[in-house]
VOLUMLUM-620574 format. One record per residue (C-alpha): x, y, z; residue number from 0; residue in three letters. Coordinates in steps of 0.25 Angstrom, whole numbers, always signed. Example, Ala and Ser with C-alpha at 12.3 -4.5 7.8 and 13.67 -1.06 7.14 Angstrom:
VOLUMLUM-620574
> c1  c2  c3  num  residu
> +49  -18  +31  0  ALA;
> +55  -4  +29  1  SER;
***
This chain:
VOLUMLUM-620574
> c1  c2  c3  num  residu
> +0  +0  +1  0  MET;
> +11  +10  +5  1  HIS;
> +19  +7  -9  2  ARG;
> +6  +10  -18  3  THR;
> +6  +22  -11  4  PHE;
> +20  +26  -13  5  VAL;
> +18  +23  -29  6  ILE;
> +6  +31  -30  7  MET;
> +13  +43  -23  8  MET;
> +24  +42  -33  9  PHE;
> +15  +41  -45  10  LEU;
> +7  +52  -40  11  LEU;
> +21  +60  -38  12  THR;
> +25  +56  -52  13  ALA;
> +11  +61  -58  14  ILE;
> +13  +74  -52  15  ILE;
> +27  +77  -55  16  ALA;
> +25  +76  -69  17  ILE;
> +17  +87  -72  18  PRO;
> +26  +94  -64  19  SER;
> +37  +89  -72  20  GLN;
> +30  +92  -86  21  ALA;
> +26  +106  -82  22  GLN;
> +40  +109  -78  23  GLU;
> +45  +104  -90  24  ALA;
> +36  +114  -98  25  SER;
> +40  +125  -89  26  ILE;
> +53  +124  -92  27  SER;
> +52  +122  -107  28  SER;
> +45  +134  -107  29  GLU;
> +56  +141  -100  30  LEU;
> +67  +134  -108  31  ASN;
> +60  +138  -121  32  ALA;
> +58  +154  -116  33  LEU;
> +73  +154  -112  34  GLN;
> +78  +148  -124  35  GLN;
> +71  +159  -133  36  ALA;
> +75  +170  -125  37  ILE;
> +90  +163  -126  38  ASP;
> +90  +163  -142  39  ARG;
> +85  +178  -143  40  ASP;
> +97  +181  -134  41  VAL;
> +105  +175  -143  42  ASN;
> +98  +181  -155  43  LYS;
> +99  +195  -150  44  LEU;
> +114  +195  -150  45  LYS;
> +115  +194  -164  46  LEU;
> +102  +204  -166  47  GLU;
> +103  +219  -168  48  GLN;
> +91  +230  -170  49  GLY;
> +76  +227  -170  50  GLU;
> +79  +212  -171  51  LEU;
> +86  +213  -158  52  ALA;
> +75  +220  -151  53  GLN;
> +65  +211  -156  54  PHE;
> +75  +199  -150  55  THR;
> +76  +207  -138  56  GLU;
> +60  +207  -138  57  TYR;
> +59  +193  -139  58  ARG;
> +68  +190  -127  59  ILE;
> +62  +199  -119  60  LYS;
> +47  +192  -123  61  GLN;
> +52  +178  -120  62  LYS;
> +61  +182  -107  63  ALA;
> +48  +190  -102  64  ASP;
> +40  +176  -105  65  GLU;
> +51  +169  -97  66  LEU;
> +51  +177  -86  67  HIS;
> +35  +175  -84  68  LEU;
> +37  +161  -85  69  LYS;
> +47  +161  -74  70  LEU;
> +39  +170  -65  71  LYS;
> +25  +161  -67  72  GLU;
> +36  +150  -63  73  GLN;
> +41  +157  -51  74  MET;
> +27  +160  -46  75  SER;
> +23  +144  -46  76  VAL;
> +24  +139  -31  77  ASN;
> +34  +132  -28  78  PRO;
> +42  +137  -37  79  VAL;
> +50  +127  -46  80  ASP;
> +64  +132  -43  81  ALA;
> +72  +121  -50  82  LYS;
> +65  +123  -64  83  LEU;
> +66  +139  -63  84  LEU;
> +80  +142  -57  85  THR;
> +87  +141  -69  86  PRO;
> +78  +149  -78  87  TYR;
> +77  +160  -68  88  ILE;
> +92  +161  -67  89  SER;
> +92  +162  -83  90  ASP;
> +82  +172  -83  91  HIS;
> +90  +181  -73  92  LEU;
> +102  +179  -83  93  LYS;
> +95  +183  -93  94  PHE;
> +88  +195  -87  95  LEU;
> +102  +199  -82  96  GLN;
> +107  +197  -98  97  ALA;
> +95  +207  -103  98  VAL;
> +98  +217  -93  99  ASP;
> +112  +217  -97  100  THR;
> +108  +219  -113  101  HIS;
> +98  +231  -107  102  TYR;
> +109  +236  -100  103  SER;
> +118  +235  -113  104  ALA;
> +107  +240  -123  105  SER;
> +105  +253  -114  106  ILE;
> +120  +256  -113  107  GLU;
> +120  +255  -127  108  LYS;
> +108  +265  -129  109  LEU;
> +116  +274  -120  110  LYS;
> +127  +275  -129  111  THR;
> +119  +280  -140  112  GLY;
> +115  +293  -132  113  LEU;
> +120  +308  -135  114  GLY;
> +119  +304  -151  115  ASN;
> +105  +312  -153  116  GLY;
> +96  +302  -150  117  HIS;
> +97  +301  -136  118  ASP;
> +81  +303  -133  119  ALA;
> +79  +291  -141  120  ASP;
> +90  +283  -136  121  ILE;
> +83  +287  -121  122  MET;
> +70  +281  -126  123  MET;
> +76  +268  -130  124  GLN;
> +83  +268  -116  125  PHE;
> +70  +271  -109  126  SER;
> +64  +258  -116  127  ASN;
> +76  +249  -113  128  ARG;
> +75  +253  -99  129  GLU;
> +61  +251  -98  130  THR;
> +64  +237  -104  131  GLU;
> +74  +234  -94  132  ARG;
> +63  +238  -83  133  ASP;
> +56  +222  -86  134  GLU;
> +69  +217  -85  135  LEU;
> +72  +222  -72  136  ILE;
> +58  +217  -66  137  GLN;
> +61  +204  -73  138  ALA;
> +75  +203  -67  139  LYS;
> +70  +207  -54  140  LEU;
> +58  +196  -53  141  GLU;
> +70  +186  -58  142  THR;
> +79  +188  -47  143  ILE;
> +66  +186  -36  144  SER;
> +65  +173  -43  145  TRP;
> +80  +170  -43  146  SER;
> +79  +172  -27  147  GLU;
> +67  +164  -26  148  THR;
> +74  +153  -33  149  LEU;
> +87  +154  -24  150  SER;
> +95  +157  -37  151  ILE;
> +108  +163  -35  152  ASN;
> +108  +177  -41  153  ILE;
> +120  +182  -34  154  GLY;
> +120  +197  -34  155  ASN;
> +111  +199  -45  156  LEU;
> +99  +206  -36  157  LYS;
> +108  +216  -30  158  SER;
> +114  +219  -44  159  GLU;
> +99  +221  -49  160  PHE;
> +95  +229  -38  161  THR;
> +108  +238  -39  162  SER;
> +104  +238  -54  163  ALA;
> +91  +241  -52  164  LEU;
> +94  +253  -42  165  ILE;
> +104  +260  -52  166  GLU;
> +94  +258  -63  167  ARG;
> +82  +264  -54  168  ALA;
> +93  +277  -50  169  ASP;
> +96  +279  -66  170  GLU;
> +80  +278  -69  171  LEU;
> +78  +288  -57  172  ASP;
> +89  +297  -63  173  SER;
> +82  +295  -78  174  LEU;
> +68  +298  -74  175  VAL;
> +73  +311  -66  176  HIS;
> +81  +315  -79  177  TYR;
> +69  +312  -89  178  THR;
> +60  +320  -80  179  GLN;
> +68  +332  -82  180  ASP;
> +72  +332  -98  181  ARG;
> +55  +329  -98  182  LEU;
> +54  +343  -90  183  LYS;
> +63  +351  -98  184  VAL;
> +58  +344  -111  185  ALA;
> +42  +348  -107  186  VAL;
> +48  +362  -102  187  ASP;
> +53  +365  -117  188  ASP;
> +42  +360  -124  189  ALA;
> +34  +371  -114  190  SER;
> +43  +382  -118  191  LEU;
> +41  +378  -132  192  ALA;
> +26  +379  -132  193  GLY;
> +19  +377  -144  194  LYS;
> +32  +375  -152  195  ASP;
> +36  +362  -145  196  VAL;
> +43  +354  -155  197  SER;
> +40  +339  -158  198  SER;
> +54  +336  -153  199  GLU;
> +51  +343  -139  200  GLN;
> +38  +335  -139  201  THR;
> +45  +321  -143  202  LEU;
> +57  +325  -130  203  ARG;
> +45  +325  -121  204  ILE;
> +38  +312  -126  205  THR;
> +52  +304  -125  206  GLN;
> +55  +310  -111  207  LEU;
> +41  +307  -106  208  ASN;
> +42  +292  -112  209  GLU;
> +57  +290  -105  210  ARG;
> +52  +296  -92  211  LEU;
> +40  +285  -93  212  ALA;
> +51  +274  -96  213  HIS;
> +61  +279  -85  214  SER;
> +49  +280  -75  215  SER;
> +44  +267  -78  216  ALA;
> +59  +260  -76  217  SER;
> +60  +267  -63  218  LEU;
> +48  +262  -59  219  GLY;
> +53  +246  -61  220  VAL;
> +66  +250  -55  221  ALA;
> +58  +255  -43  222  ILE;
> +49  +242  -43  223  GLU;
> +60  +234  -44  224  SER;
> +69  +240  -33  225  LEU;
> +56  +239  -23  226  ASP;
> +57  +225  -25  227  SER;
> +71  +224  -23  228  LEU;
> +70  +232  -9  229  GLY;
> +76  +245  -12  230  GLN;
> +73  +260  -9  231  ASP;
> +65  +266  -20  232  THR;
> +60  +278  -14  233  SER;
> +67  +288  -24  234  GLU;
> +65  +282  -35  235  LEU;
> +50  +281  -33  236  LYS;
> +51  +296  -30  237  GLN;
> +56  +297  -43  238  THR;
> +46  +289  -52  239  LEU;
> +34  +296  -43  240  PHE;
> +39  +308  -47  241  SER;
> +40  +305  -61  242  THR;
> +28  +296  -65  243  SER;
> +20  +296  -52  244  GLY;
> +19  +283  -52  245  ASP;
> +14  +279  -38  246  ILE;
> +14  +263  -41  247  THR;
> +28  +263  -36  248  GLN;
> +26  +263  -22  249  ASP;
> +30  +278  -22  250  VAL;
> +20  +279  -10  251  LEU;
> +30  +273  +0  252  ASN;
> +33  +283  +12  253  ILE;
> +46  +286  +7  254  ASP;
> +43  +290  -7  255  VAL;
> +29  +297  -3  256  ALA;
> +36  +305  +7  257  SER;
> +48  +309  -2  258  SER;
> +38  +313  -14  259  LEU;
> +28  +321  -5  260  ILE;
> +42  +328  +1  261  GLU;
> +47  +330  -14  262  GLN;
> +33  +336  -18  263  TRP;
> +31  +345  -5  264  PHE;
> +46  +351  -7  265  ASP;
> +42  +354  -21  266  ALA;
> +29  +361  -18  267  ALA;
> +37  +369  -8  268  LYS;
> +47  +374  -17  269  ASN;
> +37  +376  -28  270  GLN;
> +28  +385  -17  271  ALA;
> +41  +392  -12  272  ILE;
> +47  +396  -25  273  GLU;
> +33  +398  -35  274  ASN;
> +23  +398  -25  275  GLY;
> +23  +414  -26  276  PRO;
> +24  +415  -40  277  SER;
> +13  +404  -42  278  ILE;
> +4  +412  -33  279  ALA;
> +7  +425  -40  280  PHE;
> +3  +419  -53  281  LYS;
> -9  +411  -48  282  LEU;
> -14  +427  -43  283  PHE;
> -11  +433  -56  284  VAL;
> -18  +421  -63  285  PHE;
> -31  +424  -55  286  CYS;
> -29  +439  -56  287  LEU;
> -29  +438  -70  288  ILE;
> -42  +430  -71  289  LEU;
> -49  +440  -62  290  PHE;
> -45  +451  -69  291  ILE;
> -49  +444  -82  292  ALA;
> -63  +440  -78  293  ASN;
> -65  +456  -74  294  LEU;
> -59  +461  -87  295  VAL;
> -68  +450  -95  296  GLY;
> -80  +455  -85  297  LYS;
> -77  +468  -90  298  GLY;
> -76  +467  -105  299  VAL;
> -88  +458  -107  300  GLU;
> -95  +471  -101  301  LYS;
> -88  +480  -111  302  ILE;
> -92  +471  -121  303  VAL;
> -106  +470  -119  304  LYS;
> -108  +484  -118  305  LYS;
> -101  +485  -131  306  ALA;
> -108  +475  -138  307  VAL;
> -122  +478  -133  308  SER;
> -119  +492  -138  309  ASN;
> -112  +490  -151  310  SER;
> -117  +495  -164  311  LYS;
> -114  +482  -170  312  LEU;
> -127  +477  -163  313  LYS;
> -121  +463  -158  314  PHE;
> -132  +453  -156  315  SER;
> -135  +448  -142  316  LYS;
> -129  +435  -145  317  LEU;
> -114  +443  -150  318  LEU;
> -115  +451  -138  319  GLN;
> -116  +440  -128  320  ASP;
> -106  +432  -137  321  PHE;
> -95  +445  -135  322  PHE;
> -97  +448  -120  323  ILE;
> -96  +433  -117  324  SER;
> -82  +432  -125  325  LEU;
> -76  +446  -121  326  SER;
> -78  +440  -106  327  SER;
> -72  +425  -109  328  LYS;
> -61  +431  -119  329  ALA;
> -54  +441  -107  330  VAL;
> -55  +430  -97  331  PHE;
> -48  +420  -106  332  THR;
> -37  +429  -109  333  ILE;
> -36  +432  -94  334  GLY;
> -34  +416  -92  335  VAL;
> -24  +416  -102  336  LEU;
> -16  +427  -96  337  ILE;
> -18  +421  -83  338  ALA;
> -13  +408  -86  339  LEU;
> +0  +415  -93  340  SER;
> +2  +422  -79  341  GLN;
> +3  +406  -74  342  LEU;
> +14  +403  -84  343  GLY;
> +6  +395  -95  344  PHE;
> +11  +398  -109  345  GLU;
> -1  +402  -117  346  LEU;
> +4  +399  -130  347  GLY;
> +4  +383  -126  348  PRO;
> -10  +385  -118  349  LEU;
> -18  +393  -132  350  LEU;
> -10  +383  -142  351  ALA;
> -16  +372  -132  352  GLY;
> -30  +379  -133  353  PHE;
> -29  +380  -148  354  GLY;
> -27  +365  -149  355  VAL;
> -37  +361  -139  356  ALA;
> -47  +371  -146  357  GLY;
> -43  +362  -159  358  VAL;
> -47  +349  -153  359  ILE;
> -60  +355  -146  360  ILE;
> -64  +360  -159  361  GLY;
> -64  +347  -164  362  PHE;
> -72  +341  -153  363  ALA;
> -82  +352  -152  364  LEU;
> -85  +355  -167  365  GLN;
> -101  +356  -165  366  ASP;
> -98  +365  -154  367  THR;
> -89  +374  -162  368  LEU;
> -98  +374  -174  369  SER;
> -110  +381  -163  370  ASN;
> -98  +391  -159  371  PHE;
> -96  +395  -174  372  ALA;
> -111  +395  -177  373  SER;
> -112  +404  -164  374  GLY;
> -103  +414  -168  375  MET;
> -111  +415  -182  376  MET;
> -122  +417  -175  377  ILE;
> -117  +427  -168  378  LEU;
> -110  +434  -179  379  ILE;
> -123  +434  -188  380  TYR;
> -133  +436  -179  381  ARG;
> -144  +428  -184  382  PRO;
> -152  +428  -170  383  TYR;
> -149  +436  -157  384  ASP;
> -153  +433  -142  385  VAL;
> -169  +435  -140  386  GLY;
> -172  +431  -155  387  ASP;
> -181  +421  -159  388  LEU;
> -176  +411  -171  389  ILE;
> -179  +399  -176  390  ASN;
> -167  +392  -178  391  ALA;
> -161  +377  -178  392  ALA;
> -176  +373  -177  393  GLY;
> -178  +380  -165  394  VAL;
> -187  +393  -163  395  THR;
> -184  +402  -152  396  GLY;
> -178  +415  -145  397  LYS;
> -163  +414  -142  398  VAL;
> -160  +417  -128  399  SER;
> -145  +415  -129  400  HIS;
> -134  +410  -138  401  MET;
> -119  +405  -136  402  SER;
> -109  +403  -146  403  LEU;
> -113  +388  -147  404  VAL;
> -128  +388  -145  405  SER;
> -141  +396  -145  406  THR;
> -152  +395  -135  407  THR;
> -166  +397  -140  408  ILE;
> -178  +398  -132  409  LYS;
> -190  +392  -139  410  THR;
> -204  +398  -140  411  LEU;
> -209  +389  -129  412  ASP;
> -197  +393  -122  413  ASN;
> -188  +380  -123  414  GLN;
> -173  +383  -123  415  ARG;
> -165  +377  -134  416  LEU;
> -150  +378  -136  417  ILE;
> -146  +378  -151  418  ILE;
> -131  +375  -155  419  PRO;
> -127  +386  -164  420  ASN;
> -123  +378  -176  421  ASN;
> -138  +373  -177  422  LYS;
> -144  +387  -178  423  ILE;
> -131  +393  -186  424  TRP;
> -134  +380  -196  425  GLY;
> -148  +381  -198  426  ASP;
> -159  +393  -202  427  THR;
> -161  +404  -191  428  ILE;
> -173  +412  -191  429  ASN;
> -173  +423  -182  430  ASN;
> -189  +428  -180  431  ILE;
> -185  +439  -171  432  THR;
> -174  +445  -178  433  VAL;
> -184  +455  -186  434  GLU;
> -193  +465  -181  435  HIS;
> -205  +461  -188  436  GLN;
> -210  +449  -192  437  ARG;
> -223  +446  -201  438  ARG;
> -234  +437  -197  439  VAL;
> -239  +427  -207  440  ASP;
> -253  +422  -205  441  MET;
> -264  +416  -216  442  THR;
> -279  +417  -214  443  PHE;
> -290  +412  -224  444  GLY;
> -304  +415  -228  445  ILE;
> -316  +408  -235  446  GLY;
> -316  +409  -250  447  TYR;
> -330  +416  -248  448  SER;
> -325  +427  -238  449  ASP;
> -323  +440  -241  450  ASP;
> -307  +443  -244  451  ILE;
> -306  +457  -243  452  GLU;
> -314  +456  -231  453  LYS;
> -303  +447  -225  454  ALA;
> -291  +453  -228  455  GLU;
> -296  +466  -223  456  ARG;
> -300  +460  -210  457  VAL;
> -285  +453  -210  458  LEU;
> -280  +467  -212  459  ASN;
> -287  +473  -199  460  GLU;
> -282  +462  -191  461  ILE;
> -268  +463  -194  462  VAL;
> -269  +478  -193  463  ALA;
> -276  +478  -179  464  ALA;
> -266  +469  -173  465  HIS;
> -256  +479  -164  466  PRO;
> -244  +470  -165  467  MET;
> -244  +469  -182  468  THR;
> -233  +480  -189  469  LEU;
> -239  +491  -199  470  LYS;
> -226  +488  -205  471  GLU;
> -222  +480  -213  472  PRO;
> -238  +480  -218  473  GLN;
> -246  +468  -214  474  ALA;
> -251  +458  -225  475  MET;
> -264  +453  -228  476  VAL;
> -266  +445  -241  477  LYS;
> -275  +435  -249  478  LEU;
> -264  +425  -250  479  HIS;
> -270  +411  -257  480  THR;
> -284  +405  -260  481  LEU;
> -283  +392  -252  482  GLY;
> -291  +379  -254  483  GLU;
> -301  +384  -244  484  SER;
> -298  +398  -240  485  SER;
> -291  +412  -245  486  VAL;
> -280  +415  -237  487  ASP;
> -276  +428  -232  488  PHE;
> -260  +430  -227  489  ILE;
> -259  +439  -216  490  VAL;
> -244  +445  -212  491  ARG;
> -243  +455  -203  492  PRO;
> -230  +461  -197  493  TRP;
> -227  +461  -182  494  ALA;
> -215  +459  -173  495  LYS;
> -208  +447  -171  496  PRO;
> -213  +446  -155  497  GLU;
> -228  +450  -160  498  ASP;
> -228  +439  -171  499  TYR;
> -235  +429  -163  500  TRP;
> -245  +437  -157  501  ASP;
> -248  +443  -171  502  VAL;
> -251  +430  -177  503  TYR;
> -260  +426  -167  504  TRP;
> -268  +437  -165  505  ASP;
> -270  +440  -181  506  ILE;
> -274  +425  -182  507  THR;
> -284  +426  -170  508  ARG;
> -290  +439  -175  509  GLU;
> -292  +434  -189  510  VAL;
> -301  +423  -184  511  LYS;
> -309  +431  -175  512  MET;
> -310  +442  -187  513  ARG;
> -314  +434  -197  514  PHE;
> -325  +427  -189  515  ASP;
> -330  +440  -186  516  GLN;
> -329  +443  -201  517  GLU;
> -336  +429  -206  518  ASN;
> -323  +427  -214  519  ILE;
> -320  +412  -214  520  SER;
> -309  +405  -213  521  ILE;
> -308  +393  -221  522  PRO;
> -304  +379  -214  523  PHE;
> -303  +366  -222  524  PRO;
> -316  +358  -223  525  GLN;
> -320  +345  -228  526  ARG;
> -332  +340  -234  527  ASP;
> -337  +326  -231  528  VAL;
> -347  +319  -239  529  HIS;
> -354  +307  -236  530  ILE;
> -360  +297  -245  531  TYR;
> -370  +287  -241  532  GLN;
> -370  +273  -248  533  SER;
> -383  +267  -252  534  GLU;
***
């Protein structure tokens, strides 16, 4: 019985071990394949040049990243297979050392080209190479940690790596400050040039911004790596934070935060001491100019109001309101520009910016500008004024207000309509009240058997007797048409525009009453209906 149990346990162990050995062989095969591909490309890189060499570098980096990821997966397995991974980790660390040497040689080669008139391009290549080196540093730091986990003897490699990293961080710190200073100078030069800034100056600012971003990113990687190695990076974090505002790099620890606050406080205190009185005086002058501009604007508004109201040109009410409003706003705008100049703003670039913004806004607000142009045409040609009764854009009503973009019309049933000016200017404008006399057109019919002369006399008496009809022009009463069932007279008295409807309604009522008194018939359509009875 005991012997049978031992045999079964041996078989079970063998069954479990077979998949494990197969899995280990598969992993080893994958790692060997990647390592051999890297070795082949490294040997090819020694013989290639130009873009082909860059392509081979790209392949090596791609395969190395894949190998690093595979090793990372195996290092996360618990328990770690130290026997399997130790040779691969050792070889991978040597490979990373060789890549670091290659990058260093490449950077030194780039430095030899400086001073030949292409420094800007070379410095950009230098920044790009340093960015590639950031990934190498992170991979190397992780591989050193794996080596320590597997108890691989790496000698003084960690201390040498730490020293090199500290030196690199110090160089990047200086490079960040240097690039910041150069960028400030370039921006100041461009500001002085104003609208005459050249394309070379703009390109220079773009390049320096990109270099500063690369250097700051590399400094961030160095800080993160040094933190994991237990090094003090407070001063480096201050540089990074002052450059990019990056608060993700643990800059809020007590040392960094207190140092930054102290620097800001000192800078603010120095600015207040050195420039405080000057800034306060400029702000006082700024407010004073705005106050004076407001007073002058109101005074100019009163003068313009008096001038346009008494002008012999007889400006319309709309045009008067326009000039009065424009005068005060123009004076205040000039005051604002003068006040801004006292604060140190360059008016030339500012006005140029307004011009560019005006073009952009013009494209975005084409309909509004069309209304504005129509409003100007209405002001110039004066087809109507405030208080006129008009028919325009399919609306009849009295003009109550107008701006440069719209006209407000109050309809006869007391509705307020706001109509865009381009709708009015693009349509027929009927100004009903602009003339002082208006003809009232009416038609009255009598029967064919009625006395024509009598009817004509009665109509003339009614028109002449109405107090609101005008003597001049003379009213017209004429036999107009012989209709199907009536003899039609046209009656056309004249009246003031405001009396139009009173005259129309009163005469119509009086005609009916007088015709009834004078036995004059007013025909209306009739229909005879014949009924036939079938037998």
